[in-house]
C-alpha positions as CSV (number, residue, x, y, z in Angstrom):
1,X,15.5,15.4,15.8
2,X,14.9,19.1,15.5
3,X,12.2,20.6,13.2
4,X,14.8,21.9,10.9
5,X,16.5,18.5,10.6
6,X,13.1,16.8,10.0
7,X,12.2,19.4,7.3
8,X,15.6,18.9,5.6
9,X,15.1,15.1,5.5
10,X,11.5,15.5,4.1
11,X,12.7,17.8,1.4
12,X,15.5,15.4,0.4
13,X,13.1,12.4,0.3
14,X,10.8,14.4,-2.0
15,X,13.7,15.4,-4.2
16,X,14.7,11.7,-4.6
17,X,11.5,11.2,-6.7
18,X,13.0,13.6,-9.3
19,X,16.0,11.3,-9.8
20,X,14.6,8.6,-12.3
21,X,17.7,6.3,-11.8
22,X,16.7,5.9,-8.1
23,X,14.5,2.9,-8.6
24,X,12.7,1.3,-5.6
25,X,15.4,-1.3,-5.4
26,X,18.1,1.4,-5.2
27,X,16.2,3.4,-2.7
28,X,16.0,0.3,-0.5
29,X,19.8,-0.3,-0.8
30,X,20.4,3.4,-0.1
31,X,18.4,3.1,3.2
32,X,19.9,-0.2,4.2
33,X,23.6,0.6,3.5
34,X,23.8,4.4,4.1
35,X,20.8,5.4,6.3
36,X,19.0,8.7,6.4
37,X,19.8,11.5,3.9
38,X,22.1,13.3,6.4
39,X,24.1,10.0,6.8
40,X,24.1,9.5,3.0
41,X,25.7,12.9,2.6
42,X,28.7,11.9,4.7
43,X,29.7,9.0,2.5
44,X,32.1,9.2,-0.4
45,X,30.6,9.6,-3.8
46,X,32.4,6.6,-5.1
47,X,31.0,4.4,-2.3
48,X,27.5,5.4,-3.2
49,X,28.1,4.9,-6.9
50,X,29.6,1.4,-6.4
51,X,26.9,0.2,-4.0
52,X,24.0,1.5,-6.2
53,X,25.7,0.7,-9.5
54,X,25.2,4.3,-10.8
55,X,27.6,6.9,-12.2
56,X,29.7,9.2,-10.0
57,X,27.7,12.2,-11.3
58,X,24.4,10.4,-10.3
59,X,25.9,9.6,-6.9
60,X,26.7,13.3,-6.4
61,X,23.0,14.1,-7.1
62,X,22.0,11.4,-4.5
63,X,24.2,13.0,-1.9
64,X,22.6,16.4,-2.4
65,X,19.7,16.5,-4.8
66,X,18.6,19.9,-3.5
67,X,21.7,21.5,-5.0
68,X,19.9,21.5,-8.3
69,X,17.7,24.7,-8.4
70,X,15.0,23.2,-10.5
71,X,14.6,20.3,-8.1
72,X,14.7,22.5,-5.1
73,X,12.0,24.7,-6.6
74,X,9.7,21.7,-7.4
75,X,10.2,20.4,-3.8
76,X,9.1,23.7,-2.3
77,X,5.9,23.6,-4.5
78,X,5.1,20.0,-3.5
79,X,6.0,19.7,0.1
80,X,2.3,20.1,1.2
81,X,1.1,17.5,-1.3
82,X,3.7,14.9,-0.2
83,X,3.8,12.2,2.5
84,X,7.3,11.0,3.2
85,X,8.8,7.9,4.9
86,X,9.4,9.9,8.1
87,X,5.9,11.4,8.4
88,X,3.4,10.0,10.9
89,X,0.6,9.7,8.4
90,X,2.7,7.4,6.1
91,X,0.7,4.2,5.7
92,X,1.7,1.7,8.3
93,X,1.1,-1.3,6.0
94,X,3.3,0.2,3.3
95,X,6.2,0.4,5.7
96,X,6.2,-3.4,6.0
97,X,7.0,-4.1,2.3
98,X,10.5,-4.8,1.0
99,X,10.9,-1.6,-1.0
100,X,8.4,1.1,0.3
101,X,8.5,4.4,-1.6
102,X,10.3,7.3,0.1
103,X,7.5,9.6,-0.8
104,X,3.8,9.6,-1.9
105,X,2.3,12.5,-3.7
106,X,-1.4,12.7,-2.8
107,X,-4.5,14.6,-3.9
108,X,-7.8,14.2,-2.1
109,X,-8.7,12.8,1.3
110,X,-5.4,11.6,2.7
111,X,-7.0,10.1,5.8
112,X,-8.1,7.2,3.6
113,X,-4.5,5.9,3.8
114,X,-5.1,5.1,7.5
115,X,-8.2,3.1,6.8
116,X,-8.5,-0.7,6.6
117,X,-8.5,-1.4,2.8
118,X,-8.8,-4.1,0.2
119,X,-7.5,-4.0,-3.4
120,X,-9.9,-4.8,-6.2
121,X,-8.1,-5.2,-9.6
122,X,-8.5,-7.0,-12.9
123,X,-8.6,-6.9,-16.6
124,X,-8.7,-3.7,-18.7
125,X,-10.8,-5.6,-21.2
126,X,-13.4,-6.7,-18.7
127,X,-16.6,-8.6,-19.6
128,X,-20.1,-7.5,-18.5
129,X,-19.9,-10.2,-15.9
130,X,-16.5,-9.0,-14.6
131,X,-17.6,-5.4,-14.4
132,X,-20.7,-6.5,-12.5
133,X,-18.7,-8.6,-10.0
134,X,-16.2,-5.8,-9.4
135,X,-19.0,-3.3,-8.9
136,X,-20.8,-5.5,-6.4
137,X,-17.7,-6.3,-4.4
138,X,-16.4,-2.8,-4.3
139,X,-19.8,-1.3,-3.4
140,X,-20.3,-3.8,-0.6
141,X,-16.8,-3.3,0.8
142,X,-17.2,0.5,0.8
143,X,-20.7,0.3,2.3
144,X,-19.2,-1.8,5.1
145,X,-16.6,0.9,5.7
146,X,-13.6,-0.7,4.0
147,X,-11.6,1.4,1.6
148,X,-11.2,0.0,-1.9
149,X,-7.8,0.4,-3.6
150,X,-7.2,0.0,-7.3
151,X,-5.1,1.4,-10.2
152,X,-7.5,3.7,-12.1
153,X,-7.1,1.6,-15.3
154,X,-9.9,0.8,-17.7
155,X,-12.2,-2.1,-17.0
156,X,-12.2,-3.6,-13.5
157,X,-10.2,-0.8,-11.8
158,X,-12.5,1.9,-13.0
159,X,-15.7,0.0,-12.1
160,X,-14.3,-0.6,-8.6
161,X,-13.4,3.0,-8.0
162,X,-16.8,4.3,-9.2
163,X,-18.7,1.7,-7.1
164,X,-16.7,2.5,-3.9
165,X,-17.0,6.3,-4.0
166,X,-20.5,6.5,-2.6
167,X,-19.8,4.3,0.4
168,X,-18.3,5.3,3.7
169,X,-15.1,3.4,2.8
170,X,-14.5,5.4,-0.4
171,X,-11.5,4.6,-2.6
172,X,-7.8,5.2,-3.3
173,X,-6.4,5.2,-6.8
174,X,-2.6,4.4,-7.2
175,X,-1.1,5.8,-10.3
176,X,1.7,4.7,-12.5
177,X,2.2,8.3,-13.6
178,X,2.8,11.7,-12.0
179,X,-0.1,13.1,-9.9
180,X,-0.8,15.6,-12.7
181,X,-1.1,13.0,-15.5
182,X,-4.5,11.3,-16.1
183,X,-4.1,7.9,-17.8
184,X,-6.1,6.7,-19.6
185,X,-7.4,10.1,-20.8
186,X,-10.9,8.7,-20.8
187,X,-10.7,8.7,-17.0
188,X,-10.4,12.5,-16.6
189,X,-13.8,12.8,-15.1
190,X,-13.1,9.8,-12.8
191,X,-9.9,11.5,-11.7
192,X,-11.8,14.7,-10.8
193,X,-14.3,12.7,-8.8
194,X,-11.5,10.8,-7.0
195,X,-9.7,14.0,-6.1
196,X,-13.0,15.2,-4.4
197,X,-14.5,12.0,-3.0
198,X,-11.5,9.7,-2.7
199,X,-7.8,9.9,-2.9
200,X,-5.2,9.7,-5.7
201,X,-1.7,8.5,-4.8
202,X,1.6,8.1,-6.7
203,X,5.3,7.8,-6.0
204,X,6.2,9.3,-9.3
205,X,7.2,12.9,-9.6
206,X,4.8,15.3,-11.3
207,X,5.2,15.3,-15.1
208,X,6.0,11.6,-15.2
209,X,4.2,10.2,-18.3
210,X,2.7,6.7,-18.6
211,X,5.5,4.2,-19.2
212,X,4.9,0.5,-19.4
213,X,7.7,-0.3,-16.9
214,X,6.2,2.0,-14.2
215,X,2.9,0.1,-13.9
216,X,4.4,-3.1,-12.4
217,X,6.3,-0.8,-10.0
218,X,3.1,0.9,-8.8
219,X,1.4,-2.5,-8.3
220,X,3.5,-3.2,-5.2
221,X,1.9,-0.1,-3.7
222,X,-1.6,-1.3,-4.5
223,X,-1.0,-4.6,-2.7
224,X,1.2,-3.0,-0.1
225,X,-1.5,-0.5,1.1
226,X,-4.0,-3.3,1.6
227,X,-4.9,-6.2,3.8
228,X,-5.7,-8.3,0.8
229,X,-6.1,-8.2,-3.0
230,X,-9.1,-9.4,-5.0
231,X,-8.6,-10.4,-8.6
232,X,-11.6,-10.0,-10.9
233,X,-10.8,-11.4,-14.4
234,X,-7.3,-11.6,-15.6
235,X,-5.7,-13.3,-18.6
236,X,-2.5,-15.4,-18.1
237,X,-0.3,-12.3,-18.8
238,X,-2.4,-9.7,-16.9
239,X,-0.6,-7.2,-14.7
240,X,-3.2,-8.0,-12.1
241,X,-1.4,-11.3,-11.6
242,X,1.7,-9.3,-10.8
243,X,-0.3,-7.6,-8.1
244,X,-1.5,-10.9,-6.8
245,X,2.1,-12.3,-6.7
246,X,3.3,-9.2,-4.9
247,X,0.5,-9.4,-2.3
248,X,1.5,-13.0,-1.6
249,X,5.2,-12.0,-1.2
250,X,4.2,-9.2,1.1
251,X,2.3,-11.6,3.3
252,X,-1.2,-10.3,2.4
253,X,-4.2,-12.3,1.5
254,X,-5.0,-13.1,-2.1
255,X,-8.6,-13.6,-3.3
256,X,-10.0,-14.5,-6.7
257,X,-13.5,-14.2,-8.3
258,X,-14.3,-17.3,-10.4
259,X,-15.8,-16.9,-13.9
260,X,-17.1,-18.9,-16.9
261,X,-14.5,-21.6,-17.8
262,X,-14.4,-20.7,-21.5
263,X,-13.8,-17.0,-20.9
264,X,-10.1,-16.0,-21.3
265,X,-10.5,-13.6,-18.3
266,X,-11.2,-16.5,-16.0
267,X,-7.8,-18.1,-16.6
268,X,-6.0,-16.0,-14.1
269,X,-8.4,-16.2,-11.2
270,X,-8.9,-19.9,-11.7
271,X,-5.2,-20.5,-11.6
272,X,-4.9,-18.4,-8.5
273,X,-7.6,-20.5,-6.8
274,X,-5.8,-23.7,-7.8
275,X,-2.6,-22.2,-6.2
276,X,-4.4,-21.4,-2.9
277,X,-6.1,-18.1,-3.4
278,X,-9.5,-17.8,-1.6
279,X,-12.5,-18.0,-3.9
280,X,-14.7,-15.0,-3.4
281,X,-18.5,-15.3,-3.7
282,X,-19.3,-12.2,-1.6
283,X,-17.4,-9.9,0.8
284,X,-18.0,-12.3,3.8
285,X,-15.5,-14.6,2.1
286,X,-13.0,-11.8,2.4
287,X,-13.8,-10.9,6.0
288,X,-13.6,-14.4,7.3
289,X,-10.0,-14.7,6.1
290,X,-8.9,-11.4,7.7
291,X,-9.6,-11.4,11.5
292,X,-9.2,-7.6,11.7
293,X,-12.2,-7.2,9.4
294,X,-14.4,-9.6,11.4
295,X,-16.3,-6.6,12.9
296,X,-17.1,-5.3,9.4
297,X,-18.9,-8.5,8.5
298,X,-21.2,-7.9,11.5
299,X,-21.8,-4.3,10.5
300,X,-19.8,-3.1,13.5
301,X,-17.1,-1.1,11.6
302,X,-18.1,2.2,13.2
303,X,-17.8,0.9,16.7
304,X,-14.4,1.6,18.5
305,X,-12.9,-1.2,20.6
306,X,-11.7,0.2,24.0
307,X,-8.2,-0.7,25.0
308,X,-8.3,-2.9,28.1
309,X,-6.6,-1.0,30.8
310,X,-5.7,-4.1,32.8
311,X,-4.0,-5.9,29.9
312,X,-0.2,-5.9,30.6
313,X,0.6,-7.7,27.4
314,X,-0.8,-4.9,25.3
315,X,1.6,-2.4,26.9
316,X,4.6,-4.5,25.6
317,X,3.5,-4.3,22.0
318,X,4.4,-1.0,20.3
319,X,2.9,0.9,17.3
320,X,6.2,1.6,15.6
321,X,8.2,-1.6,16.1
322,X,7.2,-5.3,16.1
323,X,8.1,-7.7,18.8
324,X,8.7,-11.5,18.6
325,X,6.8,-14.2,20.4
326,X,9.9,-15.2,22.3
327,X,10.5,-11.6,23.5
328,X,6.8,-11.3,24.6
329,X,7.2,-14.6,26.5
330,X,10.3,-13.3,28.3
331,X,9.0,-9.9,29.1
332,X,5.5,-11.0,30.2
333,X,6.4,-14.1,32.1
334,X,3.7,-15.9,30.2
335,X,4.2,-18.6,27.6
336,X,2.5,-21.5,25.8
337,X,-1.2,-21.8,25.7
338,X,-1.9,-18.8,28.0
339,X,0.2,-16.4,25.8
340,X,-1.2,-17.7,22.6
341,X,-4.8,-17.3,23.9
342,X,-4.1,-13.7,25.0
343,X,-2.5,-12.8,21.7
344,X,-5.4,-14.3,19.8
345,X,-7.9,-12.3,21.9
346,X,-6.1,-9.1,21.2
347,X,-5.7,-9.8,17.5
348,X,-9.3,-10.8,17.1
349,X,-10.3,-7.5,18.7
350,X,-8.2,-5.6,16.2
351,X,-5.9,-4.2,18.9
352,X,-2.8,-5.9,17.5
353,X,-1.8,-7.7,14.3
354,X,0.7,-10.4,13.4
355,X,3.4,-9.6,10.9
356,X,5.8,-12.0,9.0
357,X,8.3,-13.7,11.1
358,X,6.1,-14.6,14.0
359,X,6.1,-11.0,15.3
360,X,3.4,-8.6,16.6
361,X,2.7,-4.9,16.3
362,X,-0.1,-2.6,17.7
363,X,-2.8,-1.7,15.3
364,X,-3.3,2.1,14.8
């Protein structure tokens, strides 16, 4: 692919964010049924409209969103503040979810998207106990070098961001609004700090105001960016439980902090624990469930693990495409206990990771 072709695709992917009818589900169908933007442009407008259940006029916009001068101008202004699906620094974990966003608008330290991270989310109406628990967990994670991801909401989210910013792991805030919209308004100072010491991320185009329907949509990014999600206080109808469900559907770990049995905010975490979420007393309870973070528990997060030059199995596992256990057995000539032992050793060392479907991929 030439540089011009790549730039054209990037610009089109950014432009898609300005088409509000292109929901995450429709973007997924667009990729699955029509392919890349140049391939989409070759299909008939009627075919696109029928497959995505949109109007013919909307389908014409999908074929060439840059034909609209106001969108083209906005894309040119934002191209350096956007990470698209085809960019190398697009978060590898986010690629694995069912409906990854085509573009992320970012402000702050974008290298945090490549760090190992854990989500810490919970009630907007948090108790003193909940705020204390979120602060301790987020602070400890960040001091260990793990990035904390949350949604910049009141209560638990805000406490997690503030506690994490002073550690080496820092923090990522995923918005349900445009990158230029601060919600709630009381978090304007927090947003300024995040833009300096952390990272703000959103898939919504600048100018997008807070809408109730967008917050559950952004929750899939909170869980999708992370290795696991910790729920600290949540009522039975809390949006945090949506994040927990999405994390489970994405094959990520779900953790819950227990609370007083008579407090309404304990209902959600206790139900999650009953359904199989890991109870969290301290961050070691998180690290023990995620082998990739085992080194963090021992305070070794700053040590790099050298690639074994004599490990043929490692050369068969790619960074950009997963491989099945059967394929590995065939290509390596190894099977059974020997293959499983080697895979366990490489995964424990953080060199590879398992993904849903019994497949493996190289860790970045």
